[in-house]
VEXTI-813199 format. One record per residue: y, z, x of N, C-alpha, C in turn; chain. Coordinates in nm, 3 decimals. Layout:
REM residues N
      n_y      n_z      n_x     ca_y     ca_z     ca_x      c_y      c_z      c_x  ch
        Y        Z        X        Y        Z        X        Y        Z        X   A
...
//
This chain:
REM residues 223
      n_y      n_z      n_x     ca_y     ca_z     ca_x      c_y      c_z      c_x  ch
    1.685   -2.316   -3.600    1.564   -2.272   -3.531    1.559   -2.327   -3.389   A
    1.594   -2.459   -3.376    1.595   -2.519   -3.242    1.699   -2.452   -3.154   A
    1.816   -2.418   -3.214    1.922   -2.352   -3.138    1.874   -2.216   -3.087   A
    1.804   -2.142   -3.174    1.753   -2.010   -3.135    1.651   -2.023   -3.024   A
    1.563   -2.124   -3.032    1.463   -2.147   -2.928    1.529   -2.180   -2.795   A
    1.635   -2.263   -2.801    1.706   -2.300   -2.679    1.773   -2.182   -2.614   A
    1.832   -2.094   -2.697    1.897   -1.975   -2.642    1.795   -1.882   -2.578   A
    1.678   -1.869   -2.640    1.573   -1.784   -2.583    1.525   -1.838   -2.451   A
    1.513   -1.971   -2.444    1.467   -2.036   -2.322    1.566   -2.013   -2.209   A
    1.697   -2.027   -2.239    1.801   -2.008   -2.138    1.801   -1.864   -2.089   A
    1.786   -1.770   -2.181    1.784   -1.628   -2.141    1.667   -1.598   -2.050   A
    1.553   -1.659   -2.081    1.435   -1.637   -1.998    1.455   -1.694   -1.858   A
    1.514   -1.813   -1.850    1.542   -1.874   -1.720    1.631   -1.782   -1.637   A
    1.739   -1.732   -1.698    1.833   -1.648   -1.626    1.767   -1.518   -1.581   A
    1.686   -1.460   -1.667    1.618   -1.336   -1.632    1.521   -1.355   -1.519   A
    1.448   -1.466   -1.518    1.351   -1.493   -1.413    1.421   -1.513   -1.280   A
    1.532   -1.588   -1.280    1.604   -1.614   -1.155    1.658   -1.484   -1.097   A
    1.709   -1.396   -1.184    1.769   -1.272   -1.136    1.666   -1.179   -1.073   A
    1.539   -1.194   -1.115    1.436   -1.102   -1.068    1.356   -1.158   -0.951   A
    1.398   -1.269   -0.896    1.326   -1.330   -0.784    1.315   -1.230   -0.669   A
    1.194   -1.206   -0.621    1.171   -1.100   -0.523    1.210   -1.142   -0.382   A
    1.272   -1.050   -0.309    1.305   -1.074   -0.168    1.230   -0.976   -0.078   A
    1.141   -0.897   -0.137    1.064   -0.802   -0.057    0.923   -0.855   -0.034   A
    0.865   -0.815    0.078    0.730   -0.856    0.116    0.636   -0.739    0.089   A
    0.526   -0.765    0.022    0.428   -0.660   -0.006    0.365   -0.612    0.124   A
    0.341   -0.481    0.138    0.283   -0.428    0.263    0.155   -0.499    0.307   A
    0.074   -0.542    0.211   -0.050   -0.610    0.249   -0.025   -0.748    0.309   A
    0.100   -0.796    0.298    0.135   -0.926    0.356    0.211   -0.913    0.489   A
    0.227   -0.791    0.539    0.291   -0.774    0.669    0.207   -0.845    0.775   A
    0.274   -0.909    0.870    0.204   -0.998    0.965    0.143   -0.926    1.084   A
    0.195   -0.808    1.117    0.152   -0.742    1.241    0.247   -0.767    1.357   A
    0.354   -0.842    1.332    0.452   -0.871    1.437    0.524   -0.745    1.483   A
    0.558   -0.659    1.388    0.624   -0.533    1.423    0.520   -0.431    1.466   A
    0.561   -0.339    1.553    0.468   -0.239    1.607    0.439   -0.127    1.507   A
    0.537   -0.095    1.422    0.521    0.019    1.331    0.592   -0.010    1.200   A
    0.516   -0.017    1.092    0.573   -0.044    0.961    0.594    0.084    0.880   A
    0.547    0.195    0.930    0.546    0.319    0.851    0.685    0.372    0.821   A
    0.783    0.337    0.901    0.918    0.389    0.880    1.001    0.305    0.784   A
    0.951    0.188    0.748    1.027    0.100    0.659    1.040    0.162    0.520   A
    1.153    0.137    0.457    1.173    0.177    0.318    1.254    0.069    0.248   A
    1.239    0.061    0.118    1.314   -0.040    0.043    1.461   -0.003    0.038   A
    1.545   -0.096    0.081    1.689   -0.075    0.083    1.758   -0.203    0.037   A
    1.888   -0.195    0.020    1.968   -0.312   -0.015    2.038   -0.366    0.109   A
    2.028   -0.495    0.129    2.102   -0.559    0.239    2.248   -0.567    0.199   A
    2.338   -0.600    0.294    2.480   -0.612    0.259    2.507   -0.711    0.146   A
    2.422   -0.813    0.131    2.442   -0.911    0.023    2.382   -0.864   -0.108   A
    2.312   -0.749   -0.107    2.255   -0.696   -0.228    2.108   -0.724   -0.248   A
    2.045   -0.795   -0.153    1.903   -0.828   -0.165    1.818   -0.706   -0.129   A
    1.704   -0.691   -0.197    1.611   -0.584   -0.163    1.532   -0.624   -0.039   A
    1.528   -0.536    0.060    1.453   -0.562    0.183    1.382   -0.434    0.225   A
    1.284   -0.448    0.312    1.222   -0.331    0.375    1.288   -0.314    0.511   A
    1.351   -0.198    0.535    1.432   -0.183    0.656    1.426   -0.041    0.709   A
    1.449   -0.030    0.837    1.463    0.102    0.900    1.565    0.090    1.012   A
    1.654    0.187    1.021    1.751    0.197    1.130    1.745    0.338    1.185   A
    1.731    0.349    1.315    1.727    0.480    1.381    1.855    0.556    1.344   A
    1.841    0.675    1.284    1.962    0.750    1.245    2.050    0.789    1.363   A
    1.995    0.787    1.484    2.074    0.821    1.603    2.137    0.698    1.669   A
    2.114    0.579    1.611    2.167    0.457    1.671    2.320    0.458    1.670   A
    2.379    0.436    1.786    2.523    0.423    1.799    2.554    0.285    1.858   A
    2.584    0.192    1.769    2.605    0.053    1.810    2.719    0.042    1.911   A
    2.818    0.129    1.901    2.933    0.123    1.991    2.894    0.143    2.138   A
    2.775    0.200    2.163    2.730    0.222    2.301    2.681    0.094    2.365   A
    2.663   -0.009    2.287    2.611   -0.137    2.339    2.723   -0.240    2.344   A
    2.723   -0.314    2.454    2.833   -0.409    2.471    2.793   -0.555    2.462   A
    2.664   -0.582    2.439    2.622   -0.722    2.426    2.487   -0.729    2.356   A
    2.453   -0.850    2.312    2.331   -0.874    2.237    2.253   -0.990    2.299   A
    2.124   -0.968    2.317    2.035   -1.075    2.364    1.943   -1.113    2.248   A
    1.940   -1.241    2.213    1.857   -1.289    2.102    1.739   -1.365    2.158   A
    1.621   -1.309    2.142    1.501   -1.380    2.187    1.479   -1.503    2.098   A
    1.425   -1.611    2.153    1.397   -1.729    2.070    1.303   -1.689    1.956   A
    1.336   -1.730    1.836    1.250   -1.697    1.722    1.116   -1.769    1.735   A
    1.015   -1.713    1.674    0.880   -1.769    1.682    0.811   -1.757    1.548   A
    0.704   -1.833    1.531    0.619   -1.816    1.414    0.509   -1.717    1.450   A
    0.486   -1.622    1.358    0.382   -1.524    1.381    0.314   -1.491    1.247   A
    0.185   -1.521    1.235    0.101   -1.590    1.335    0.134   -1.738    1.342   A
    0.082   -1.805    1.443    0.109   -1.947    1.461    0.052   -2.027    1.345   A
    0.136   -2.107    1.278    0.087   -2.185    1.164    0.023   -2.317    1.210   A
   -0.058   -2.373    1.123   -0.114   -2.505    1.147   -0.028   -2.608    1.074   A
    0.025   -2.709    1.144    0.102   -2.813    1.076    0.016   -2.882    0.970   A
    0.081   -2.937    0.869    0.011   -3.008    0.763    0.091   -3.132    0.725   A
    0.040   -3.207    0.631    0.108   -3.329    0.587    0.243   -3.296    0.524   A
    0.254   -3.176    0.466    0.379   -3.139    0.399    0.467   -3.049    0.484   A
    0.413   -2.997    0.593    0.489   -2.910    0.682    0.453   -2.949    0.826   A
    0.529   -3.042    0.880    0.496   -3.101    1.009    0.534   -3.010    1.126   A
    0.483   -3.044    1.243    0.517   -2.970    1.364    0.667   -2.982    1.393   A
    0.724   -3.098    1.366    0.868   -3.116    1.386    0.949   -3.024    1.295   A
    0.905   -3.009    1.171    0.975   -2.921    1.079    0.963   -2.775    1.122   A
    0.845   -2.735    1.167    0.828   -2.599    1.217    0.923   -2.572    1.333   A
    0.934   -2.669    1.424    1.025   -2.655    1.538    1.170   -2.648    1.489   A
    1.205   -2.734    1.392    1.342   -2.736    1.340    1.379   -2.603    1.274   A
    1.281   -2.540    1.208    1.308   -2.413    1.141    1.343   -2.304    1.243   A
    1.265   -2.292    1.350    1.295   -2.189    1.449    1.427   -2.219    1.521   A
    1.452   -2.345    1.549    1.578   -2.380    1.614    1.697   -2.346    1.524   A
    1.682   -2.373    1.396    1.794   -2.342    1.306    1.813   -2.192    1.293   A
    1.703   -2.117    1.289    1.711   -1.971    1.283    1.786   -1.919    1.406   A
    1.751   -1.971    1.523    1.819   -1.930    1.647    1.969   -1.959    1.640   A
    2.005   -2.078    1.596    2.147   -2.117    1.594    2.224   -2.034    1.490   A
    2.160   -2.005    1.376    2.226   -1.926    1.273    2.251   -1.783    1.322   A
    2.153   -1.726    1.391    2.169   -1.590    1.444    2.280   -1.586    1.549   A
    2.281   -1.683    1.639    2.385   -1.686    1.743    2.522   -1.707    1.680   A
    2.529   -1.792    1.579    2.657   -1.820    1.513    2.712   -1.695    1.446   A
    2.629   -1.625    1.370    2.676   -1.509    1.294    2.694   -1.385    1.381   A
    2.594   -1.354    1.462    2.601   -1.230    1.541    2.702   -1.240    1.654   A
    2.729   -1.363    1.698    2.831   -1.382    1.801    2.971   -1.345    1.753   A
    2.985   -1.330    1.622    3.115   -1.291    1.566    3.142   -1.142    1.583   A
    3.035   -1.063    1.605    3.053   -0.918    1.613    3.011   -0.858    1.747   A
    2.933   -0.933    1.827    2.894   -0.885    1.959    2.882   -1.003    2.054   A
    2.922   -0.986    2.181    2.902   -1.093    2.279    2.752   -1.122    2.295   A
    2.715   -1.250    2.299    2.576   -1.289    2.318    2.552   -1.314    2.467   A
    2.447   -1.254    2.520    2.415   -1.271    2.661    2.283   -1.344    2.678   A
    2.266   -1.410    2.792    2.141   -1.478    2.823    2.052   -1.397    2.915   A
    2.098   -1.278    2.953    2.018   -1.193    3.042    2.040   -1.046    3.004   A
    1.943   -0.985    2.935    1.959   -0.846    2.891    1.965   -0.749    3.009   A
    2.045   -0.645    2.994    2.060   -0.542    3.097    2.098   -0.412    3.027   A
    2.143   -0.315    3.105    2.187   -0.187    3.048    2.301   -0.214    2.949   A
    2.296   -0.149    2.835    2.401   -0.169    2.735    2.378   -0.290    2.646   A
    2.254   -0.341    2.646    2.220   -0.460    2.568    2.123   -0.425    2.456   A
    2.152   -0.477    2.339    2.057   -0.474    2.229    1.981   -0.607    2.229   A
    1.851   -0.600    2.205    1.768   -0.720    2.201    1.720   -0.741    2.058   A
    1.746   -0.860    2.004    1.696   -0.896    1.871    1.572   -0.982    1.888   A
    1.462   -0.939    1.829    1.334   -1.011    1.839    1.294   -1.059    1.698   A
    1.322   -1.186    1.662    1.295   -1.234    1.527    1.171   -1.322    1.519   A
    1.107   -1.320    1.403    0.991   -1.407    1.380    0.992   -1.458    1.237   A
    0.943   -1.580    1.219    0.914   -1.633    1.088    0.767   -1.601    1.061   A
    0.740   -1.526    0.957    0.602   -1.480    0.934    0.532   -1.552    0.819   A
    0.605   -1.636    0.746    0.541   -1.713    0.639    0.633   -1.825    0.594   A
    0.575   -1.940    0.569    0.641   -2.050    0.499    0.538   -2.103    0.401   A
    0.570   -2.097    0.273    0.471   -2.140    0.173    0.533   -2.235    0.073   A
    0.451   -2.326    0.026    0.489   -2.419   -0.081    0.382   -2.410   -0.187   A
    0.420   -2.375   -0.309    0.321   -2.361   -0.415    0.380   -2.410   -0.547   A
    0.292   -2.454   -0.636    0.338   -2.496   -0.768    0.400   -2.377   -0.838   A
    0.517   -2.398   -0.894    0.590   -2.291   -0.960    0.504   -2.226   -1.067   A
    0.491   -2.095   -1.063    0.405   -2.024   -1.157    0.458   -2.027   -1.299   A
    0.371   -1.999   -1.392    0.414   -1.993   -1.532    0.513   -1.879   -1.549   A
    0.627   -1.910   -1.609    0.732   -1.811   -1.630    0.711   -1.742   -1.765   A
    0.774   -1.625   -1.785    0.753   -1.551   -1.910    0.782   -1.633   -2.036   A
    0.884   -1.720   -2.034    0.917   -1.795   -2.154    0.806   -1.892   -2.193   A
    0.715   -1.922   -2.098    0.614   -2.024   -2.125    0.497   -1.971   -2.207   A
    0.505   -1.846   -2.251    0.404   -1.799   -2.346    0.430   -1.864   -2.482   A
    0.551   -1.918   -2.501    0.579   -1.993   -2.624    0.495   -2.120   -2.621   A
    0.414   -2.144   -2.722    0.318   -2.255   -2.718    0.378   -2.391   -2.681   A
    0.493   -2.426   -2.736    0.551   -2.557   -2.708    0.584   -2.569   -2.560   A
    0.647   -2.465   -2.504    0.683   -2.468   -2.362    0.560   -2.470   -2.274   A
    0.457   -2.400   -2.315    0.334   -2.395   -2.237    0.271   -2.533   -2.227   A
    0.273   -2.609   -2.335    0.219   -2.745   -2.334    0.298   -2.833   -2.238   A
    0.430   -2.821   -2.240    0.514   -2.900   -2.150    0.486   -2.864   -2.005   A
    0.472   -2.736   -1.977    0.446   -2.692   -1.840    0.313   -2.745   -1.790   A
    0.210   -2.737   -1.874    0.078   -2.784   -1.834    0.080   -2.934   -1.806   A
    0.151   -3.010   -1.889    0.158   -3.154   -1.869    0.230   -3.187   -1.739   A
    0.335   -3.112   -1.708    0.410   -3.137   -1.584    0.324   -3.109   -1.462   A
    0.246   -3.002   -1.468    0.159   -2.967   -1.356    0.053   -3.074   -1.334   A
   -0.006   -3.120   -1.442   -0.110   -3.220   -1.431   -0.056   -3.350   -1.374   A
    0.067   -3.382   -1.407    0.127   -3.507   -1.359    0.181   -3.496   -1.218   A
    0.181   -3.375   -1.161    0.233   -3.355   -1.026    0.383   -3.357   -1.019   A
    0.449   -3.339   -1.134    0.595   -3.347   -1.136    0.660   -3.211   -1.140   A
    0.582   -3.105   -1.147    0.637   -2.971   -1.158    0.698   -2.928   -1.025   A
    0.808   -2.851   -1.030    0.873   -2.803   -0.909    0.774   -2.729   -0.820   A
    0.791   -2.749   -0.690    0.710   -2.678   -0.592    0.798   -2.570   -0.529   A
    0.757   -2.445   -0.544    0.836   -2.332   -0.497    0.821   -2.315   -0.346   A
    0.933   -2.300   -0.278    0.935   -2.280   -0.133    0.975   -2.136   -0.103   A
    0.894   -2.067   -0.023    0.927   -1.932    0.020    0.915   -1.921    0.172   A
    1.000   -1.839    0.231    0.996   -1.816    0.375    1.021   -1.668    0.400   A
    0.950   -1.612    0.497    0.961   -1.468    0.525    0.991   -1.445    0.673   A
    1.053   -1.333    0.701    1.085   -1.298    0.839    1.059   -1.150    0.864   A
    1.030   -1.119    0.989    1.027   -0.982    1.038    1.108   -0.981    1.167   A
    1.188   -0.878    1.188    1.271   -0.873    1.308    1.285   -0.729    1.355   A
    1.292   -0.713    1.486    1.311   -0.582    1.547    1.432   -0.587    1.639   A
    1.505   -0.476    1.645    1.616   -0.462    1.739    1.575   -0.354    1.840   A
    1.590   -0.386    1.967    1.535   -0.303    2.074    1.643   -0.272    2.177   A
    1.639   -0.151    2.229    1.727   -0.112    2.341    1.668   -0.171    2.468   A
    1.743   -0.258    2.534    1.691   -0.328    2.652    1.659   -0.233    2.767   A
    1.728   -0.121    2.775    1.709   -0.030    2.887    1.576    0.045    2.881   A
    1.536    0.089    2.761    1.415    0.171    2.751    1.309    0.113    2.657   A
    1.335   -0.008    2.605    1.241   -0.078    2.516    1.214   -0.002    2.386   A
    1.305    0.083    2.349    1.289    0.161    2.226    1.336    0.080    2.106   A
    1.255    0.074    2.000    1.294    0.005    1.877    1.397    0.091    1.804   A
    1.511    0.032    1.770    1.618    0.107    1.704    1.643    0.059    1.561   A
    1.585   -0.054    1.525    1.600   -0.104    1.388    1.496   -0.213    1.364   A
    1.458   -0.230    1.238    1.367   -0.338    1.203    1.381   -0.371    1.055   A
    1.344   -0.495    1.022    1.357   -0.541    0.885    1.246   -0.640    0.852   A
    1.203   -0.639    0.727    1.107   -0.735    0.674    1.163   -0.784    0.541   A
    1.169   -0.917    0.524    1.222   -0.971    0.400    1.175   -1.115    0.381   A
    1.195   -1.166    0.262    1.164   -1.306    0.235    1.269   -1.364    0.141   A
    1.262   -1.495    0.118    1.357   -1.558    0.028    1.301   -1.687   -0.026   A
    1.356   -1.729   -0.139    1.315   -1.854   -0.202    1.408   -1.965   -0.156   A
    1.348   -2.071   -0.101    1.426   -2.185   -0.055    1.454   -2.283   -0.167   A
    1.498   -2.402   -0.129    1.526   -2.509   -0.225    1.393   -2.571   -0.266   A
    1.364   -2.570   -0.394    1.237   -2.622   -0.443    1.217   -2.770   -0.410   A
    1.092   -2.807   -0.392    1.057   -2.948   -0.381    1.038   -3.004   -0.522   A
    1.062   -3.132   -0.539    1.058   -3.192   -0.672    0.916   -3.209   -0.727   A
    0.819   -3.227   -0.638    0.683   -3.250   -0.683    0.586   -3.219   -0.570   A
    0.457   -3.239   -0.594    0.356   -3.201   -0.495    0.335   -3.306   -0.386   A
    0.421   -3.407   -0.383    0.414   -3.509   -0.279    0.530   -3.499   -0.179   A
    0.638   -3.434   -0.220    0.756   -3.425   -0.134    0.728   -3.339   -0.011   A
    0.778   -3.384    0.102    0.757   -3.313    0.229    0.867   -3.210    0.250   A
    0.829   -3.092    0.297    0.927   -2.987    0.323    1.004   -3.017    0.451   A
    1.134   -2.990    0.449    1.218   -3.006    0.568    1.297   -2.878    0.591   A
    1.363   -2.871    0.704    1.441   -2.751    0.736    1.552   -2.729    0.633   A
    1.600   -2.836    0.570    1.706   -2.823    0.470    1.663   -2.735    0.352   A
    1.532   -2.732    0.325    1.484   -2.651    0.213    1.496   -2.501    0.238   A
    1.505   -2.461    0.365    1.511   -2.317    0.396    1.642   -2.276    0.463   A
    1.731   -2.370    0.489    1.858   -2.336    0.554    1.937   -2.230    0.478   A
    1.951   -2.239    0.345    2.029   -2.136    0.274    1.972   -1.996    0.291   A
    1.839   -1.984    0.294    1.776   -1.853    0.312    1.808   -1.799    0.451   A
    1.789   -1.883    0.553    1.815   -1.841    0.691    1.961   -1.804    0.711   A
    2.051   -1.881    0.653    2.194   -1.849    0.662    2.221   -1.710    0.603   A
    2.154   -1.681    0.491    2.172   -1.549    0.428    2.120   -1.437    0.515   A
    2.005   -1.458    0.579    1.951   -1.356    0.670    2.048   -1.327    0.783   A
    2.098   -1.434    0.846    2.188   -1.417    0.961    2.317   -1.348    0.920   A
    2.369   -1.385    0.803    2.492   -1.322    0.754    2.470   -1.174    0.726   A
    2.356   -1.139    0.668    2.326   -0.998    0.640    2.313   -0.918    0.770   A
    2.252   -0.978    0.872    2.241   -0.908    1.001    2.379   -0.882    1.059   A
    2.466   -0.980    1.051    2.603   -0.961    1.102    2.673   -0.848    1.027   A
    2.665   -0.851    0.894    2.732   -0.749    0.815    2.670   -0.611    0.837   A
    2.541   -0.606    0.864    2.477   -0.478    0.893    2.534   -0.417    1.020   A
    2.553   -0.500    1.123    2.611   -0.451    1.247    2.753   -0.404    1.224   A
    2.828   -0.479    1.145    2.966   -0.439    1.115    2.968   -0.304    1.044   A
    2.877   -0.283    0.951    2.872   -0.156    0.879    2.834   -0.040    0.972   A
    2.738   -0.066    1.063    2.700    0.038    1.157    2.815    0.074    1.251   A
    2.889   -0.028    1.293    3.005   -0.003    1.380    3.109    0.081    1.308   A
    3.127    0.055    1.179    3.229    0.127    1.103    3.191    0.273    1.080   A
    3.061    0.300    1.072    3.015    0.435    1.045    3.008    0.524    1.168   A
    2.982    0.463    1.282    2.954    0.545    1.401    3.080    0.566    1.484   A
//
């Protein structure tokens, strides 16, 4: 009986992890992008579900360089005891460096946009830390008791999520040619006292930057 319970618990864990959402609900859009109506659910190169739109007439080969605007928080967050101003700054700096590192592999990065330049305008639109919600397996009474005790003691994992919205713009005419909205789960905090650092979201940001690079590679191959 214990073996069967353990197997059920493991299956539930695996199922929950596989279904972790990477899409942002429309009611949670920040307003950073000018037009959300063209977005549709698609798969990123890594297989994550995202809301994305690419101008069907976009010909990446016509552009010879990329300008990356410094990433920003939108809307501006208020620092807290668990998410300091230094951490907020570190997150945007890391996002900038990850984008330059990955996108520089497929297009020259310029510091001054001109004709033939694509402009990437990225924003962090949410960073949240919350007590991990009750999972489906916790409807089992024994597991539910354990979960409740962990929450009361402050020892339950704290779930970290971060979201981004980004637009790609033709520098010559300011026309939006692509945009994306997505989120990801970072490295959980151990309890409700642990302070969030940039290390908790680095894997998510690295994945975003890698997907953007692969998206450009795919567009180049098609056009």
